[in-house]
C-alpha positions as CSV (number, residue, x, y, z in Angstrom):
1,X,200.7,13.6,144.2
2,X,204.0,15.4,145.4
3,X,205.3,14.9,142.3
4,X,202.8,16.4,140.5
5,X,202.7,19.5,142.7
6,X,206.6,19.7,142.2
7,X,205.6,19.7,138.3
8,X,203.0,22.2,138.8
9,X,204.7,24.5,140.3
10,X,208.2,24.3,138.3
11,X,207.5,23.3,134.8
12,X,207.7,26.7,133.6
13,X,210.6,27.4,135.4
14,X,212.1,24.3,133.5
15,X,211.0,25.1,130.1
16,X,212.2,28.6,130.5
17,X,216.0,27.3,131.8
18,X,215.8,25.2,128.8
19,X,215.1,27.9,126.2
20,X,217.6,30.2,128.0
21,X,220.3,27.4,127.9
22,X,219.5,26.5,124.5
23,X,219.5,30.5,123.4
24,X,223.0,30.9,124.9
25,X,224.6,27.6,123.1
26,X,222.9,28.8,119.9
27,X,223.7,32.1,120.1
28,X,227.6,31.1,121.0
29,X,227.3,29.1,117.7
30,X,226.5,32.1,115.6
31,X,229.2,34.3,117.3
32,X,231.2,31.5,116.4
33,X,230.5,31.1,113.0
34,X,230.6,34.9,112.3
35,X,233.9,35.8,113.8
36,X,236.2,32.5,113.0
37,X,234.4,31.1,110.0
38,X,233.4,34.7,108.6
39,X,229.9,33.2,107.8
40,X,226.2,33.2,109.0
41,X,223.7,30.7,110.2
42,X,220.7,32.2,109.1
43,X,218.0,30.4,110.9
44,X,219.5,31.2,114.4
45,X,218.5,34.6,114.5
46,X,214.9,33.9,113.8
47,X,214.7,31.1,116.2
48,X,216.5,32.7,118.7
49,X,214.1,36.0,118.8
50,X,211.2,33.1,119.2
51,X,212.7,31.4,122.1
52,X,213.5,34.8,123.8
53,X,210.0,35.8,123.6
54,X,209.3,32.3,124.8
55,X,211.3,32.7,127.6
56,X,210.3,35.7,128.9
57,X,206.5,34.8,128.7
58,X,207.0,31.6,130.8
59,X,209.4,33.3,132.8
60,X,206.5,35.8,134.1
61,X,203.9,33.3,134.3
62,X,206.3,31.5,136.8
63,X,207.0,34.4,138.7
64,X,203.5,35.1,139.2
65,X,202.9,31.8,140.5
66,X,205.6,31.9,143.2
67,X,204.0,35.9,143.7
68,X,207.4,37.3,143.3
69,X,206.8,40.2,140.6
70,X,207.6,43.2,140.8
71,X,204.9,45.6,142.4
72,X,204.5,49.2,143.8
73,X,204.5,49.3,147.5
74,X,204.3,52.9,148.2
75,X,200.8,52.3,149.4
76,X,201.9,49.7,151.7
77,X,203.7,52.4,153.5
78,X,200.9,55.0,153.2
79,X,197.7,53.1,153.9
80,X,196.4,51.2,156.9
81,X,196.6,47.4,156.3
82,X,193.0,46.8,156.2
83,X,193.1,48.5,153.1
84,X,196.2,47.7,151.8
85,X,194.7,44.6,151.3
86,X,191.5,45.8,149.8
87,X,193.8,47.8,147.0
88,X,195.6,44.2,146.5
89,X,192.6,42.3,145.9
90,X,191.4,45.0,143.5
91,X,194.8,45.1,141.9
92,X,194.5,41.5,141.5
93,X,191.0,41.5,140.0
94,X,192.4,44.2,137.6
95,X,195.2,41.7,136.7
96,X,193.1,39.0,136.4
97,X,191.0,40.9,134.0
98,X,193.6,42.0,131.6
99,X,195.0,38.5,131.5
100,X,191.3,37.3,130.5
101,X,191.4,39.8,128.0
102,X,195.2,38.8,126.7
103,X,194.3,35.0,126.7
104,X,191.0,35.5,124.5
105,X,192.8,38.1,122.0
106,X,195.8,35.7,121.9
107,X,193.5,32.9,120.9
108,X,192.2,35.3,118.2
109,X,195.5,36.4,117.2
110,X,196.4,32.7,116.7
111,X,193.3,31.4,115.0
112,X,193.7,34.4,112.6
113,X,197.2,33.3,111.6
114,X,195.8,29.8,111.2
115,X,193.0,31.0,109.1
116,X,195.1,33.4,106.8
117,X,198.5,31.9,106.8
118,X,201.3,33.9,107.7
119,X,205.0,32.2,107.3
120,X,208.2,33.1,109.3
121,X,210.8,34.7,107.0
122,X,214.0,32.2,107.5
123,X,212.2,29.3,109.1
124,X,209.1,29.3,106.8
125,X,207.1,28.0,110.1
126,X,203.5,29.1,110.6
127,X,203.8,32.0,112.9
128,X,200.9,30.6,114.8
129,X,203.6,28.5,116.5
130,X,205.4,31.7,118.3
131,X,202.2,33.4,118.8
132,X,200.9,30.4,120.8
133,X,202.9,31.8,124.0
134,X,200.2,34.6,124.0
135,X,197.3,32.6,124.9
136,X,199.4,30.2,126.6
137,X,201.6,32.1,129.0
138,X,198.5,34.7,129.9
139,X,196.0,31.7,130.3
140,X,198.6,30.2,133.0
141,X,199.0,33.8,134.5
142,X,195.3,33.8,134.8
143,X,195.3,30.3,136.7
144,X,198.4,31.3,139.0
145,X,196.8,34.8,139.9
146,X,193.6,33.2,140.8
147,X,195.3,30.7,142.9
148,X,197.3,33.4,144.8
149,X,194.1,35.5,145.3
150,X,192.2,32.6,146.4
151,X,195.1,31.9,149.1
152,X,195.2,35.7,150.3
153,X,191.4,35.7,150.4
154,X,191.4,32.3,152.5
155,X,194.6,34.0,154.6
156,X,192.8,37.3,155.4
157,X,189.7,35.5,156.4
158,X,191.8,32.9,158.6
159,X,193.3,36.3,160.2
160,X,190.2,37.9,160.9
161,X,188.3,35.4,162.2
162,X,191.6,34.7,164.5
163,X,191.5,38.6,165.6
164,X,187.6,38.4,166.2
165,X,187.9,35.6,168.5
166,X,190.5,36.7,170.6
167,X,188.9,39.8,171.0
168,X,185.5,37.8,172.1
169,X,187.3,35.7,174.6
């Protein structure tokens, strides 16, 4: 069970690390081929673009799961704690709605590319492959955000019950 938890918490990170390492290697090969051998490897620019996009989306999903994403904290200084918790919940619900829409329309995009074939210029692969990251990443972000929101709600209820119990005794 501990192994599954480790995989669940880190697989986007590991895939992102692979993508960025592979990206560094192939871009080094491209620079080397251009400036040492005076030629270019055509497929490197296209695949590096696809890999960079996949790296970014998977990294965002990982960061969402770790709850370390960028957020505006000015309201934390202006509102009482009880309101901050409610505003955070509202923002998470809006974010969940956005992720749900992006997942839905991402699936629609991939299905339309499958239905009406659209191929990449140099690699000649279906663009459904690079576009697949949209529903995958937003689906993962939705699951991770649901888990984080659930944990936040449970912590808030626990804190309220603890505070209520102390006040009553």
